[in-house]
N, C-alpha and C positions, 0 to 999 in steps of 0.2 A: 579458511575452510567454511566460514559462516557467511560472510558478507557477499562474496561473489555469487554463490547459488541463490541467495536471497534476492540479489539484484536482478538476476535473470528471471526468477519467478515473479517478482514484482512487476517487471515489464510484461510478462505473459498475462498476469492477472489484470493489469491495466488495459491491455488490448481486449481482453474478454469483457470487462465491465463496460468500457466505452464503445464496444461494438453494439451494445443495446441501450446505453444511457447517453442522452444528449447533455453535455455540460451546461448548455444554456437553459435547460429545463429544471435544473436543481434549485431547490428552495430551502430556506431555514424552516424550523419547526413551526413558526408562526405564519408561514405562507409567504414571507418576503423573499424576493429573489436574492441570490448571492451578490451579484454585481461584480463578479470577477471575470477576467478574460478567460478564454478557453485554455490558453497556455498556463495560466495560474492554477486553474482547476486540475489540469493534467499533472502539473508539477507537484502540487500539494498532495494529491491522492497517491502519486507514485511514491513519495517519501513516506507517507503513512503506511502504504502496503509494504515497503521495504523495511520499515521499522518493526512492524508486526511480525513479518516472516523471519527477520533476523533475530528478533527476541525469542521466537519459538525455537529456532535452531540452536540458539545459545543455551536456552534452558534444557533442551534435549541433550546437548553435548555435556552440560554440567551434570545432569542426572546419570549419564552413561559413563562418566569418568570414574576410574577406580578410587575408592576411598583409601586414604592412608598416605 
């Protein structure tokens, strides 16, 4: 109930982000380029989005579950 909707929304969020952001133009805070391939950037950001969204859903389900 948590992972599948989070997976779908991570895919939607990734499409929205990378519609406006070029993975080749990403830089670290110091100005140095990532040096990763496009597929690596897409994969890492997808898993980060999936982790954040699924954590949010899990916390919501935990808070909504009846006590006792």
